[in-house]
N, C-alpha and C positions, 0 to 999 in steps of 0.2 A: 150309087146303089145304096138303098137303105140297109141299116144294120141295127142289131139290138144294142141299146145303150148300156146294158149290163155286161154281156159277154162278147159283144162286138161281132157276133156271127151274122151272116146274111141269110140264114135259114129261118125266115120269118114269113108268116101268112096273114092275110086279112082275117079279122075276127069281129065283125059287126061294127057298131058305132057307139060312141060314148054319149053322155047326157047332152053335150053341146053339139052333137051331130058330126063330130070328128071321127075319122076312120080309125078303129082300133086295129092293132097288130099283135100277133102272138109269136113269141120266139119258140121254135121247136127244140132248141138246145136247153135253155134254162127255164122256160115257162113264163118268162116275163111278158106281161101285157103292157102295151104302151101306144102312144100316138106319135106320129111324125110332126115335128114343129108344134109342140103343145102351146096352148094359150098362156099357161102358167108354168114357169120353169123354176127349178130350185135356186134359192139365193146362195151364192158362193160365200165361203168364209172370208174371202178377200173383200167382198162387198160389205159383209157384216162388220169387218174391221174398220172399213172406211166410215160406215155409219156411226160406229162407236166413237170415232174421233170427231165427227161432225156434231155429235150430240154435246160435245164440250165447247162448242162455239156458238156465237149468237146468230143461229140460223133457225128459222121456223121449220116445222116438220115438212111442210109442203116443199120448201126449198131443198131439204135433205132428200126427199123423194125424187125430186128432179135431178139432183146431182148424182145420186146413186142409181138412178134408173130403176126404181122399184115403185110399186103402187102405194098410195097413201094408206089404204086399208091394211096392207101387209105391214107397213112400217108402224102403224099405230099398235097393232098386236105385238110386234117385236119390242116396241118401247114399253108397252104395258108390262110385259114379262120381265124386261130388264130392270125396270124401276122397282118392281115388286121384290126382286132379289137383292137390292142394295142394302147393306147393313145399316141399321139405325143407331150405331154407336161408333165412337172414335177411339182408336187405339193409338196413342202417341207415346213415344219414349219419354221416360223420366230423365230430365236433363240436369237437375240440381237438387241437392238435399237442403239447400239454404234459401235462397231468394228466388221466388217465382213471381213474375209480374204479368198480369192478365188484363187486357183491355176488352171491354164488352160494349155492345151496341145493338140496337134493334133496327131492322130494315123493313120498310113497308112494302107489302105486295098484295095481290088479290087473286081470286079464282073466279072465273066466269064473268063476274061483274064487280065494279069497284066498291060496291057496298059490302061484298064478301071479303073483308080484309083478312090477310094472313100475315102476321109479323114474324120475321126471321130474326131470331135471337142468336147472336154469335159471340163467342169468347175466343180471343186470340192471344197466344203467348208472345209477349213483346220481343223477347230475345231470339227465340227459335223461329218465329213466324208461323208455327203450327196453329191450325184451328183446333182448339181443345174442347170446345163446347158448342152445341148446336141444338136449337129447338125451334119448331115452327108451330105457331098457334096464335092465341090472343095476346094483347099487349099488357094485360093486367098482371096481377100477382101470380096467377097460374103460369103465365109465360116466363116470368122471372124464375119461378120454382122449377119449371121444366129445364131452363138453361142450367141452373145450379145442379139439378139431378144428372145432367148429361156430362158434367165435369168428372175427370178421373179423380180418385180419392186423394192423390198427392196434391192436386190443385185445391181441392176443397179444404184440406188441412193446412196447407202452407202458403198459398199464394196471396198476394195483395191484388185487389181488384180496382181498376179505374173505370168509371162509367160516367154517363151524363147525369143530370139531376132527376131523371125519371124515378118517381117515388117507389115504384114496384121493387127496384133493386134494394132500397133501404129496408123493405119488409122481409127480404129473404137472405141477403148476403150478410156475413158477420160484420158487425159494426166496427170492430177494431181493425179490420183489414179491408174495409171498403172506403174508397175515396171518390166522392162525386165532384167532378171538375167540368169546367167549360171548355169549349173548343180552343179558345185562345191560349189555354195552358199547354197545349201540345201533347198532353198525356194520353190522348186517344187518337192520335194521328194515324197509327198503324191500322186500327180497326176501321176507321173512316175511309182510309184508302182502300182497304179490302172490300168494303161495301161497293165502292166504285168498280172494282174488279168483277164482283158478282154481277152487277148490272151490265157491264160490258160483255161478259161471257155467257150469261144465261138469258136467252131472249124472253123467257117468261117473266123476268123481273124488270123489263123495260117498261117505264110508266106509260108511254104513249106508243103503243104498237099493237098489231093484230095477232101477235104470237103469244098472247096470254094463255094461262092454263085454264082448261075447261073441266079438269078433274083433279080434285084435291090430292089424291094418292100420287098422281104423276107430278104435280107441283112439288110435293115433298120429296119424291124420289129423285127428281132432276137436281134439286139443291144438294141433297146428300151425295148424289153421284159426283157432282162437280167438286164438292169439298173433299171427298175421299181422293179424287184425282189430284187436287191441289196439294194435299198433304203428302201424297206419294211422290210428287215432283220434288218437294223439299227433302224427302228421305234420300232420293237419288243424288241430289246435290251434296248432301251431308257426307255421302260415302264415296263421292267421286274425287 
């Protein structure tokens, strides 16, 4: 027997049809109007939690929609809202008053087409493993300045920085604490390994794939979302 989804009573009557031609019902107890077996049902919190975890893996949105059994249109709206709310700054604990060592690198990516390049600038604390700086934009001086501006003040004032020989770093980073080195030195091994992690975990960063970003805001949001998650896992390990 049919019952009201709000108060569970069986005191319901037919009440016309909705826009899709489905029979409307009206609850005589609470006044709720509803249809039996609606075409669109509410997405449970359990499903949303599953989607949140899947967004941290290298799975295209179409694949997530299939796994979570939701429509791609609903998922796109959900992802848009989620990425809009991701903070665009990093809050990391201060670990030392003396020597801070940071490795920096740039990661190539694109939005919509390969001509629309977006460089991911990353700074990583060598000792703690935290990502301490992040900027997404052009590869020129503006990009290097964006990375510098994203760093916590403690790092700007105290840290030594190891980068490749890209000249934009030399224009922005303090000369007496900046060291341009080659890959053979091993001084940027940690950040280069992290770049591999990003490409393995964020499908939008895979060079040859169909799951590239079509919207810049979501491209940026997805990267920030993963970096926040990555830092949070380090925090859990540090306190366990």
